[in-house]
Steps between C-alpha positions, in 0.01 A plus 500: 500500500629842411480745786361829384384794705140398427556149646669640809226755561234239446651251743561768764139615523326491831190286513188713510263451786169337428239752378249363752738589784544853365122540483463378859769740626341788309161431657655491848681826427174656376324385819772657716459831318123483553540420871729799543260721306772617261412628156736406218678840485552498877631144496740577214635799688536299822691223320708747292392351168313633200130442446586282200717273719222472757254418221733227371518346846123514550426349159754219564704603198806518728569341834446710812838546670528350845604834652186677377276218622674490839475878545124488453473206739696699758268796459191280516582250773793666679691174484875473509698193397 
């Protein structure tokens, strides 16, 4: 096999998480926002992201980062690890 940049990039890809898991995480994230009573612009400002990024998380187009999810859990439940 000839090693080309395409073969190396292809073999080095990270496995994408199951779409069903992304949808589940997005729904939990949406529920946390609703429990806190945050509108989308307020939540985006709190998390220091753009509205488009927040929309991508909520629509399960991209995975919600653990730090963002944990911050909302801290605000909602006042739990510390």
